N, C-alpha and C positions, 0 to 999 in steps of 0.2 A: 600306128607305126612306131611312135615313141615308146609305147609300152612294150611292144614286141622287141624293140632293140634293147631295151633295158635288161631283159632277161639274159642277154648274152654279154653284158658289160664286164662280167668277171673274166671274160676271154682276154681282154686287153692286158689285165694284170698277169694272167697266166702265161701269155706268150712272152711278154717282156721279162718277167721274173725268171722264166726258164732259161733265158740267155745270160742275163747279168743284172745285178742290182744297180739301178741308175738313179741319179738325182732328178727330182722334178724340176723342169725348167720351163721357162716361158719364152716363146719364140718372139723375136723382134725382126726388124728388117735386116739385122746384121748377124743374127745367129739362129740356129735351129737345133732342137733336141728330139730325141727319139720319142719320149713321152708326149711331147707337144704334137708331133706328127700323128701319133696314134689317136690323140684326143680329137684333133681336127677330123680325122677319119670317122671316129665314133659319133661325133656330133652332127656332121653335116655332109657326109659323103654321098654323092649320087649313086655310088656302087651299092650302098646299103638300101637306098630307096628302090633300086632295081630289084635287089634280092627280096626285099619285103613285099613288093607288089605282087610277086608270083604266089604268095601265100593266099591271096584272095581267091584264086582258083579252087583251092582245097576247102576254103570256107564255103564257097558255093556248092561244091560237091557234097559236103555234109548236110547243108540245108536241103539239097535235092533228095538225098537219101531219107532224111527225116520226113519230108513232105508226103511220102507214101502212107504215112500213118496219121496224117492230120485229119481231124474230124471235119466233116462237110455238112453244112446246114442247107435245107431246101425249104422254100416257101412257094405256095401255088394258090392261084385263084382261078376258078372256072365258072362259066355261065353257059346255060343251054336252054334253048326254046324249041319245043317240038309240037306240031299240030298234025292230027290224023283222025279222020272220021268224027269230027265234032268234039274230039277230046284234045286237051292241051296239057303239056307237061313243061313247066318252067322250073329251072333249078339254078341254084347258086351255091358254090362250095369253095371252101378255103381250108388250107392245111399247112402245118408247120412240122418239119421232121429233120432228122439228122442221121448220119451213118459214120461208121469208123471202122477202119481195118485195124485189127488188134495184133499185138506182137506175139500172140500165141497161134497166129495163123488164120483165125476166122474173121468174119465180118459181122457187125452188129448194126441194126438199124431200127429206128422207132419213129412214129409219127402220130400226131393228133390232128383232128380236123372236125369241121362242122359243115353240114349240107342242109340246104333248105329247098324243099320241093313244093310247087303249087300244081296240084293234080286234079283233073276233073273237067266236066263240061263248062262251057263259058258261063252258065248261070249257076253252077254248083261246084265251086272249086274248094279244095281242102289243102291247107298248109301243113306240111310235115317238116319237123326239125330233127335232124339225126346227128348227134355227136358221135365221133368214132375214134378209136385208138388202136394202133397196131404195133407189134413187136416181132422182129425176125432175127434169127441167128443162122449164119452159114458156117459149116464146119468142113474143112478139107480132110477127107478120110485117108487119102494116100500120101499126104505130105506131113512133115513133122509139125507137131504142135508145141515144140520146145522153144522157149524164149530166145535162147542163144543162137538157134538156127534162123529164126525169122528176123532177128535183129542183126544178122551178120552184115548186111549192107551198111547199116549205121555204124557198127563196130569197125568195119573196114575204112569208112570215111574218116572216123575219128583217129584211127591209126595213121592214115595218110596225112592228116592235118598235123599230128605230132611229128611225123617224119619230115614234114615241110619246115616245122620249127627247127628241127635238128639240122636239116640241110642248110637253113639260113645261118645257123651257128657255125656249121662246117665251112661254108663258103666265106663267111666272115673271118674265120681263123686262117683260112688259106690266104685271103687278101692281106691279113695282118702279117702273116709270114713273109709275103712278098714285100710288104712295106719295110719290115725289119731288115730283111736281106738287102733291099735297095739302099736303106739308110746306112748300113755298115759298109756297103760298097762305096757310098758317097764319102763316108768318113775315111776309108782307106785311100781313096783318090786325093782327098784333101791332105792327108798325112804324107802321101808320096810327093804332092806338090810342095808341101812345106819342106820336105827333105831336099828336094831339088833347089828350092830357094836358098837353103843353107849351103848346099854344094856350090851354087852359083856365087854366093858371097865369098866363100872360101877361095874359089877359083879366081875371082876378081882380086882378092888380096894377094894371091900368089902371082897374078899378072903384075900387080903393082910392085911386088918385091922383085920380080924378074926384070921389070923396067929399070929399077934402081941398079941391078947388077949389070944390065946392058949399058946403062949410062956410065957406069964405073969401069966399063970395058972388062968386066969379069965374066961375062957371058956373051955368046954371039947373038945377034938380033934374030937369027932363025929360031932360037929357043922361044923367044917372045911370040913369034908368029904361030908356033904350034900351040902355045897356051891360049892365044886369042881364038884360034880355030876350035879348041876344046870348049872354051866359054861359049862360043856361038852354038856349038852342038847342044850344050846343056840348055841354053835359052830356047832353042827350037823344040827340044823334048818337053820343056816346061810349058811352052805355049800349047803344044799338043795335049798335054795332061790337063791344062786348064779347060780346053775345049771338051775333053771327055768328062771332066768334072761337071761342067755346065749341062751336058747331055744327061748325065746321071741324075742331076738335080731335077731336070724336067721329067725324067722317068719316075722319080720319087713322087713329084707333085701329081702326076697322072695317076699313079696307084692310089694316092690318098683320095682323089676325086676332084671334081671341078672346084669345090669350095676350098680345096687345099691351095689354090692359087692365092688365097689370102696371105700365104706365107711369103709371097713376093716372087718376082721373076729374076731378081739379081741373086745369084747363088750366095746364100748366107754361110757363115762359118759354123760347122757342127760343134756343139758344146761338149759332146762326148768323145772320149778317146777309145781306141780299140781295146777290148778287155785284155787284162793280163792274167785272168784266171784260166788255168788249164787243168785238164784231168789226166790221170794216168790210165794205162790199159788195164791195170789191176782193179782200179776203182770202177771202170766201165763194166767189167765182167761181174763185179759184185753187185752193181746197181741194175743189171739187165732185167732180172726177174721182177724186181720192184717196179721198174719203169714200164715193163711190158704189162704187168697187172693193172697199173693205173691207166695205161693207154687203152687197153681193152675195155675198161670200165667207163672211160670218159670220152673216148673218141666219138665225136658227134656223127661223123659219116658212117661209122660202123653201127652205131645205135640207130641211125636213121634207116639203114638197110635192114636192120632187124625189125623195125616197125613196118617197113614195106613188105617184108616177108610175112609178118602177121596179118597185114591187110589183105595180101594175096590169098592167104589161107582162108580168111573169112569169106572172101568172094567165091572161093572154090566150094566151100560148104554151102553157101546160098545157091550157087548155080546147080549143084547136085540135087538139092531139095526141090528147086524150081523145075528141074527136068522131069520130075515124076508126073504121071498123068493126073488129070483133074477129076476127082470123084467127090462131089460136094453134097453134103446133107444139109437141107434147109428146113428149119423149123420156124413156123410163124404162127402168130395168134392175133385175133382181132375181136374187139368188143365194141358193140354199138347199141344205142338206145334211141328208139324213134318215138317221137311224141307228135300226135295229131289230135287236135281238140283236147278232150279230157282223157283220151286213151294213151296208153304207153305200151311199147313192145320192146323187149330186150333181145339181143342177138349175140351169140358167142360162136366163134369159128376158129378151128385149128387146122393147120395145113402142114403136111410133111411131104417133101419132094426130094428126089435123088437124081442128080445130074452127072453124067459121065461124058467127058470130052476126050476123044482119042485122036491125037494128031497122027496122020498116017505114017510118017517116017520120023517126025519130031526132029528134023534137021536143025532147026533154029536152036532148040534147047541143047542138043548134043554139041553143036558148035560152040555155044557159050560155055559149056562144061570143059571142052577141050582147051579153049582159050584161057579159062580160069586156071586149069591145071598147069598149063604151060607157063603162065605168069608166076604161079607159085614156085614151080621148079626153078625158073630163072632167078627169082628173088632169093631163093635159098642158095643157089650156086654163087650168086654175086656176093652174098654175105660171107660165105665160106672163103671165097677167093680173096675178098678184101681183108679178111682176118689174117689169112696166110701172108698176104703182101705186107700188112702192117707189121707183123712179127719180123719179117725179113728186113723191112726198112729200118726198124728200130735197131736191130742187130748191126746192120751195115753202117748206119749213121753213127752209132755209138763207137763202133770200131774205127770209123774214119776220124771221128773227133780225137780219139786217143792217138792215132797215128799222126794226125796233123799237129797235135800238141807236142808230140815227141820230135817231129821235124822242126817245129818252131824253136823248141828248146836247143836243139843242136845248131840251128841257124844262128841263134843269139850268141851261142858260145863261139862259133866260127867268126862272127863279126868282130869280136874283140881282137882276133889275130889280124883280120883284114885292116882294121883301123890302125893297129900298131905298125903294120907293114907300110901303110901309106905315110904315116908320120916319119918312120925311119927312112923311107925312100926320099922324102922331101928334104930331110936333114942331110942325107948323103949328097943330094943334088946341090944344096947350098954350099957344101964343102968341096964340090967339084968331083965327087966320087961316083956320081950316077948321071944318067942321061935324061933328057926330056922325055924320050920315048918310054923309059922305064917308069918315070913318075906318072905319066898319063895312063899307062896300062894298069899300074897298081891302083890308081885312083878309080879307073873304070870298073875293075873287078870288084872293088869295095862298094861302089855305087850300085852295080848290078845286084850284088848280094843283098843290099839293103832294100832294093825295090822288089825283090822276089816276094 
């Protein structure tokens, strides 16, 4: 499991570096960092254990495909006693042999053995000893004798195992993407909460200033009531935001995996700030082809689908060859040497046989061919569809990044005016040139703009 996970360790760096260069931080009970969250996921997440355990299925499928070509050994011992008309035949034989299905399509078998016979009347028995050796080769005449055809099942299982490795990497990268996204949402909620804390402090100060004006009879007490109501509203929104912040932290821990709870259940403070690096629409258009080329070459899901397509093609080749009728040529030879007393006799035998098996409608093999062909066409279509979707996603997301960056830049520019208008309105209020309502509305518009 650990070795399997290590091959995808570069994924962590790739996902994070693609977003922003971040400092390496160590989590404590009071803080949490993006790199630390990903490290915990990398090292001890139950999600990874689940993803990796599914690979065992394809390991087993490869062993099963290879087992068809495993050599088989046989050993036999036989004894026989026969009595008839005063004659007796007692025999004892033992043999050792082996057989193997070859990757060129035929079968080879060989054996050696020894037999002992006691033959004759009860008073005149003769012992015979016969060592024997056989060799046989079976050749399918109607099926392919090419290595790549007969080994197609093994090749398909190997491709599926490689696809499983890529699927592991793909699912891991998807989980990492969810973690990164959840982390930045957590950061955003923390920054919004911090912003409301600042606003609450400023409002409290304004309440204190208004109290002094009321005590000096420079403002009516009703103005103070409105500011107190505004402060209560901010505190309610802040409490709600803290609840959402806690829920987002729990979601982040869940994405990391059960061991991610080692980060603690009290929401820590994120050590990273929202990135300030933005891109322009022109730079996105310029980078599109380069990023698309890299994505098509490195996207693990796309590469995994390509492997699955290759595996389906191998199974289709094997099924087509296996659907042919069986016409087998069998060549065998046997050599024996019998010794009885001082006499010896040698024996040589050669045998040629031709066997033809004709399934009446061959429905089983035809069905296997149809299924293999359908699986191949499906895998081919899925690969093409995913490639097209990947191209569209890259184009859409890069465009979205450029537009969002443009919107943020304009928003930051407008915030300067909102901030200036709030300060001016408060100054006019202190001078008696504005109303409480105007101050509150200006402040609310400024706060809403910052929270967007």
